[in-house]
PAROBA-795438 format. One record per residue (C-alpha): residue number from 1; residue in three letters; x, y, z. Coordinates in nm, 4 decimals. Each point is the difference from the previous one (the first is absolute). Layout:
% PAROBA-795438
+-----+-----+----------+----------+----------+
:   n : res :        x :        y :        z :
+-----+-----+----------+----------+----------+
: NUM : ALA :        X :        Y :        Z :
...
+-----+-----+----------+----------+----------+
This chain:
% PAROBA-795438
+-----+-----+----------+----------+----------+
:   n : res :        x :        y :        z :
+-----+-----+----------+----------+----------+
:   1 : UNK :   3.1108 :   2.2693 :  -1.4137 :
:   2 : UNK :  -0.0718 :  -0.1425 :   0.3434 :
:   3 : UNK :  -0.3715 :   0.0695 :  -0.0461 :
:   4 : UNK :  -0.0028 :  -0.1880 :  -0.3311 :
:   5 : UNK :   0.1778 :  -0.3003 :   0.1521 :
:   6 : UNK :  -0.2422 :  -0.0028 :   0.2944 :
:   7 : UNK :  -0.2989 :   0.0249 :  -0.2365 :
:   8 : UNK :   0.1077 :  -0.2924 :  -0.2166 :
:   9 : UNK :   0.0876 :  -0.2041 :   0.3084 :
:  10 : UNK :  -0.3377 :   0.0600 :   0.1676 :
:  11 : UNK :  -0.1904 :  -0.0506 :  -0.3257 :
:  12 : UNK :   0.1781 :  -0.3272 :  -0.0767 :
:  13 : UNK :  -0.0640 :  -0.1374 :   0.3488 :
:  14 : UNK :  -0.3674 :   0.1045 :  -0.0212 :
:  15 : UNK :  -0.0454 :  -0.1828 :  -0.3309 :
:  16 : UNK :   0.1824 :  -0.3121 :   0.1185 :
:  17 : UNK :  -0.1849 :  -0.0141 :   0.3330 :
:  18 : UNK :  -0.3354 :   0.0590 :  -0.1714 :
:  19 : UNK :   0.0692 :  -0.2879 :  -0.2389 :
:  20 : UNK :   0.1027 :  -0.2231 :   0.2908 :
:  21 : UNK :  -0.3161 :   0.0961 :   0.1900 :
:  22 : UNK :  -0.2235 :  -0.1541 :  -0.2645 :
:  23 : UNK :   0.2315 :  -0.2902 :  -0.0903 :
:  24 : UNK :   0.1084 :  -0.1262 :   0.3425 :
:  25 : UNK :  -0.1497 :  -0.3365 :   0.0930 :
:  26 : UNK :  -0.0043 :   0.0679 :   0.3724 :
:  27 : UNK :  -0.2604 :   0.2682 :   0.0924 :
:  28 : UNK :   0.2114 :   0.1129 :   0.2963 :
:  29 : UNK :   0.2873 :   0.0676 :  -0.2362 :
:  30 : UNK :  -0.2393 :   0.1922 :  -0.2259 :
:  31 : UNK :  -0.0913 :   0.2341 :   0.2854 :
:  32 : UNK :   0.3669 :   0.0501 :   0.0866 :
:  33 : UNK :   0.0779 :   0.0893 :  -0.3610 :
:  34 : UNK :  -0.2947 :   0.2405 :   0.0090 :
:  35 : UNK :   0.1463 :   0.1715 :   0.3066 :
:  36 : UNK :   0.3306 :   0.0376 :  -0.1845 :
:  37 : UNK :  -0.1835 :   0.1556 :  -0.2952 :
:  38 : UNK :  -0.1714 :   0.2500 :   0.2320 :
:  39 : UNK :   0.3312 :   0.1019 :   0.1557 :
:  40 : UNK :   0.1632 :   0.0649 :  -0.3364 :
:  41 : UNK :  -0.3091 :   0.1821 :  -0.1278 :
:  42 : UNK :   0.0333 :   0.2249 :   0.3042 :
:  43 : UNK :   0.3596 :   0.0667 :  -0.1058 :
:  44 : UNK :  -0.1223 :   0.1046 :  -0.3440 :
:  45 : UNK :  -0.2519 :   0.2366 :   0.1575 :
:  46 : UNK :   0.2772 :   0.1605 :   0.2052 :
:  47 : UNK :   0.2032 :   0.0555 :  -0.3169 :
:  48 : UNK :  -0.2863 :   0.1896 :  -0.1690 :
:  49 : UNK :  -0.0627 :   0.2112 :   0.3111 :
:  50 : UNK :  -0.3225 :  -0.1678 :   0.1140 :
:  51 : UNK :   0.1134 :  -0.0791 :   0.3529 :
:  52 : UNK :  -0.3587 :  -0.0188 :   0.1275 :
:  53 : UNK :  -0.0847 :  -0.2856 :  -0.2369 :
:  54 : UNK :   0.3260 :  -0.1712 :   0.0951 :
:  55 : UNK :  -0.0959 :   0.0246 :   0.3662 :
:  56 : UNK :  -0.3444 :  -0.1443 :  -0.0768 :
:  57 : UNK :   0.1556 :  -0.2919 :  -0.1854 :
:  58 : UNK :   0.2243 :  -0.0869 :   0.2924 :
:  59 : UNK :  -0.2373 :   0.0666 :   0.2907 :
:  60 : UNK :  -0.3373 :  -0.1008 :  -0.1473 :
:  61 : UNK :   0.0775 :  -0.2587 :  -0.2655 :
:  62 : UNK :   0.3078 :  -0.1663 :   0.1487 :
:  63 : UNK :  -0.0812 :   0.0550 :   0.3670 :
:  64 : UNK :  -0.3678 :  -0.0915 :  -0.0179 :
:  65 : UNK :  -0.1339 :  -0.1444 :  -0.3251 :
:  66 : UNK :   0.2882 :  -0.2274 :  -0.0987 :
:  67 : UNK :   0.0556 :  -0.1212 :   0.3570 :
:  68 : UNK :  -0.3740 :  -0.0724 :   0.0262 :
:  69 : UNK :   0.0208 :  -0.1992 :  -0.3241 :
:  70 : UNK :   0.2955 :  -0.1902 :   0.1437 :
:  71 : UNK :  -0.1814 :  -0.0880 :   0.3225 :
:  72 : UNK :  -0.3155 :  -0.1046 :  -0.1855 :
:  73 : UNK :   0.1931 :  -0.2209 :  -0.2413 :
:  74 : UNK :   0.1942 :  -0.1632 :   0.2839 :
:  75 : UNK :  -0.3066 :  -0.0576 :   0.2197 :
:  76 : UNK :  -0.2463 :  -0.1313 :  -0.2593 :
:  77 : UNK :   0.0208 :  -0.3653 :  -0.0960 :
:  78 : UNK :  -0.0381 :   0.0355 :  -0.3762 :
:  79 : UNK :   0.0687 :  -0.2780 :  -0.2461 :
:  80 : UNK :   0.1918 :   0.1970 :  -0.2623 :
:  81 : UNK :   0.0508 :  -0.3073 :  -0.2151 :
:  82 : UNK :  -0.3762 :  -0.0206 :  -0.0434 :
:  83 : UNK :  -0.0181 :   0.3700 :  -0.0819 :
:  84 : UNK :   0.2627 :  -0.0375 :  -0.2734 :
:  85 : UNK :  -0.1829 :  -0.2986 :  -0.1506 :
:  86 : UNK :  -0.2274 :   0.2266 :  -0.2058 :
:  87 : UNK :   0.2822 :   0.2183 :  -0.1349 :
:  88 : UNK :  -0.0001 :  -0.1537 :  -0.3474 :
:  89 : UNK :  -0.3780 :   0.0047 :  -0.0142 :
:  90 : UNK :  -0.0241 :   0.3752 :   0.0590 :
:  91 : UNK :   0.3259 :   0.0987 :  -0.1696 :
:  92 : UNK :  -0.1602 :   0.1426 :  -0.3138 :
:  93 : UNK :  -0.2508 :   0.2026 :   0.1987 :
:  94 : UNK :   0.2782 :   0.1579 :   0.2039 :
:  95 : UNK :   0.2125 :   0.0519 :  -0.3108 :
:  96 : UNK :  -0.2897 :   0.1768 :  -0.1756 :
:  97 : UNK :  -0.0547 :   0.2291 :   0.2976 :
:  98 : UNK :   0.3719 :   0.0782 :   0.0158 :
:  99 : UNK :   0.0085 :   0.0905 :  -0.3707 :
: 100 : UNK :  -0.3073 :   0.2207 :   0.0437 :
: 101 : UNK :   0.1591 :   0.1820 :   0.2944 :
: 102 : UNK :   0.3254 :   0.0560 :  -0.1891 :
: 103 : UNK :  -0.1967 :   0.1335 :  -0.2990 :
: 104 : UNK :  -0.1903 :   0.2406 :   0.2257 :
: 105 : UNK :   0.3249 :   0.1260 :   0.1525 :
: 106 : UNK :   0.1517 :   0.0569 :  -0.3448 :
: 107 : UNK :  -0.3124 :   0.1831 :  -0.1182 :
: 108 : UNK :   0.0038 :   0.2186 :   0.3112 :
: 109 : UNK :   0.3679 :   0.0849 :  -0.0471 :
: 110 : UNK :  -0.0619 :   0.0770 :  -0.3667 :
: 111 : UNK :  -0.2932 :   0.2262 :   0.0826 :
: 112 : UNK :   0.2122 :   0.1750 :   0.2628 :
: 113 : UNK :   0.2872 :   0.0728 :  -0.2373 :
: 114 : UNK :  -0.2060 :   0.0705 :  -0.3150 :
: 115 : UNK :  -0.1863 :   0.2996 :   0.1353 :
: 116 : UNK :   0.2551 :   0.2519 :  -0.1160 :
: 117 : UNK :  -0.0042 :   0.1732 :   0.3392 :
: 118 : UNK :   0.3171 :   0.1112 :   0.1674 :
: 119 : UNK :   0.0905 :  -0.2399 :   0.2805 :
: 120 : UNK :   0.0945 :   0.2913 :   0.2233 :
: 121 : UNK :  -0.3585 :   0.1262 :  -0.0183 :
: 122 : UNK :  -0.1320 :  -0.3360 :   0.1229 :
: 123 : UNK :   0.1980 :   0.0154 :   0.3222 :
: 124 : UNK :  -0.1685 :   0.1787 :   0.2904 :
: 125 : UNK :   0.2015 :   0.3069 :   0.1047 :
: 126 : UNK :   0.1598 :  -0.0632 :   0.3387 :
: 127 : UNK :   0.2323 :   0.2340 :   0.1812 :
: 128 : UNK :   0.3411 :  -0.1704 :   0.0269 :
: 129 : UNK :   0.0366 :   0.1388 :   0.3517 :
: 130 : UNK :  -0.3113 :  -0.1877 :   0.1174 :
: 131 : UNK :   0.0709 :  -0.3558 :   0.1234 :
: 132 : UNK :  -0.1658 :  -0.2885 :  -0.1786 :
: 133 : UNK :  -0.2071 :  -0.1030 :   0.3024 :
: 134 : UNK :  -0.1268 :   0.3535 :   0.0575 :
: 135 : UNK :  -0.1039 :   0.0358 :  -0.3664 :
: 136 : UNK :  -0.1943 :  -0.3285 :   0.0106 :
: 137 : UNK :  -0.1636 :   0.1006 :   0.3277 :
: 138 : UNK :  -0.1144 :   0.3312 :  -0.1431 :
: 139 : UNK :  -0.1620 :  -0.1730 :  -0.2974 :
: 140 : UNK :  -0.1657 :  -0.2702 :   0.2111 :
: 141 : UNK :  -0.1506 :   0.2356 :   0.2557 :
: 142 : UNK :  -0.0984 :   0.2799 :  -0.2386 :
: 143 : UNK :  -0.0773 :  -0.0983 :  -0.3575 :
: 144 : UNK :  -0.0632 :  -0.3711 :   0.0538 :
: 145 : UNK :  -0.1489 :   0.0202 :   0.3488 :
: 146 : UNK :  -0.3362 :  -0.1563 :  -0.0908 :
: 147 : UNK :   0.1655 :  -0.2767 :  -0.2004 :
: 148 : UNK :   0.2308 :  -0.0700 :   0.2948 :
: 149 : UNK :  -0.2925 :  -0.0114 :   0.2430 :
: 150 : UNK :  -0.1941 :  -0.2228 :  -0.2403 :
: 151 : UNK :   0.2893 :  -0.2468 :  -0.0115 :
: 152 : UNK :   0.0041 :  -0.0011 :   0.3800 :
: 153 : UNK :  -0.3746 :  -0.0759 :   0.0093 :
: 154 : UNK :   0.0439 :  -0.2854 :  -0.2484 :
: 155 : UNK :   0.2714 :  -0.1527 :   0.2183 :
: 156 : UNK :  -0.2177 :   0.0466 :   0.3093 :
: 157 : UNK :  -0.2926 :  -0.1797 :  -0.1658 :
: 158 : UNK :   0.2333 :  -0.2816 :  -0.1083 :
: 159 : UNK :   0.1328 :  -0.0346 :   0.3550 :
: 160 : UNK :  -0.3522 :  -0.0098 :   0.1466 :
: 161 : UNK :  -0.1057 :  -0.2560 :  -0.2625 :
: 162 : UNK :   0.2963 :  -0.2235 :   0.0837 :
: 163 : UNK :  -0.0843 :   0.0181 :   0.3708 :
: 164 : UNK :  -0.3659 :  -0.0815 :  -0.0624 :
: 165 : UNK :   0.0836 :  -0.2922 :  -0.2295 :
: 166 : UNK :   0.2530 :  -0.1555 :   0.2371 :
: 167 : UNK :  -0.1908 :   0.0599 :   0.3246 :
: 168 : UNK :  -0.2092 :  -0.2960 :   0.1086 :
: 169 : UNK :  -0.1812 :  -0.0978 :   0.3167 :
: 170 : UNK :   0.1333 :  -0.3055 :   0.1807 :
: 171 : UNK :  -0.2013 :  -0.2082 :   0.2447 :
: 172 : UNK :   0.1284 :  -0.0806 :   0.3465 :
: 173 : UNK :   0.2008 :   0.3192 :   0.0414 :
: 174 : UNK :  -0.0387 :   0.1923 :   0.3253 :
: 175 : UNK :  -0.0127 :   0.3702 :  -0.0843 :
: 176 : UNK :   0.1556 :   0.2645 :   0.2168 :
: 177 : UNK :  -0.2489 :   0.1959 :   0.2145 :
: 178 : UNK :   0.1544 :   0.3363 :   0.0795 :
: 179 : UNK :  -0.2802 :   0.1205 :   0.2269 :
: 180 : UNK :   0.0200 :  -0.3113 :   0.2160 :
: 181 : UNK :   0.3759 :   0.0395 :   0.0361 :
: 182 : UNK :  -0.0291 :   0.3644 :   0.0993 :
: 183 : UNK :  -0.2778 :  -0.0618 :   0.2556 :
: 184 : UNK :   0.1830 :  -0.2899 :   0.1633 :
: 185 : UNK :   0.0950 :   0.0682 :   0.3615 :
: 186 : UNK :   0.3482 :  -0.0655 :   0.1257 :
: 187 : UNK :  -0.1188 :  -0.2148 :   0.2942 :
: 188 : UNK :  -0.1639 :  -0.2386 :  -0.2480 :
: 189 : UNK :   0.3284 :  -0.0527 :  -0.1833 :
: 190 : UNK :   0.2592 :   0.0194 :   0.2778 :
: 191 : UNK :   0.0320 :  -0.2247 :   0.3099 :
: 192 : UNK :   0.2352 :   0.1030 :   0.2789 :
: 193 : UNK :   0.1648 :  -0.2957 :   0.1748 :
: 194 : UNK :   0.2223 :   0.0115 :   0.3076 :
: 195 : UNK :   0.2348 :  -0.2823 :  -0.0900 :
: 196 : UNK :   0.2119 :  -0.1511 :   0.2793 :
: 197 : UNK :   0.3747 :   0.0058 :  -0.0357 :
: 198 : UNK :   0.1388 :  -0.3056 :  -0.1814 :
: 199 : UNK :  -0.3378 :  -0.1161 :  -0.1292 :
: 200 : UNK :  -0.1672 :   0.0452 :  -0.3356 :
: 201 : UNK :  -0.3328 :   0.1548 :  -0.0850 :
: 202 : UNK :  -0.3021 :  -0.2200 :  -0.0693 :
: 203 : UNK :  -0.1940 :   0.1138 :  -0.3070 :
+-----+-----+----------+----------+----------+
């Protein structure tokens, strides 16, 4: 009974916060509603026993992605009134894409349930004594090792590309010369002065 109440509570808050994310006029409020949706989605994952995904939602999405969105939205000077000016113009294009996506989801669900295969046979056999994180780790580093490494390489290439695109040479900047700093003698940088009592030091 408690699990059912918690499920409906988390699910209702997720739906409400998701709707507020796309309908809020202030983009900062949209990001805050998105963070609330992530927290409640993590609660749903805990209820179904996927504590690893719940941890990812809180640590990665709330702690990094959503906070990054919040900082970017607050720091950029964007004219959101100008962005909303073309809403009516592109409404039918967005509506058509939304209908197409909903139709694809319904077709996928229909194909999933119309196969006549027992649902229990579709679920991968996992020992109940094995924790969720350990089971995911075994799959990632055994069966899907090359896919996991490929995803890491894709992210590495994206990171290098972002660095290359944003790096630019600026004129008038004095670069740091490590060799010159290391070879510098102490007597060239330090001057010992015997200052009289009660008098300052002339530089």
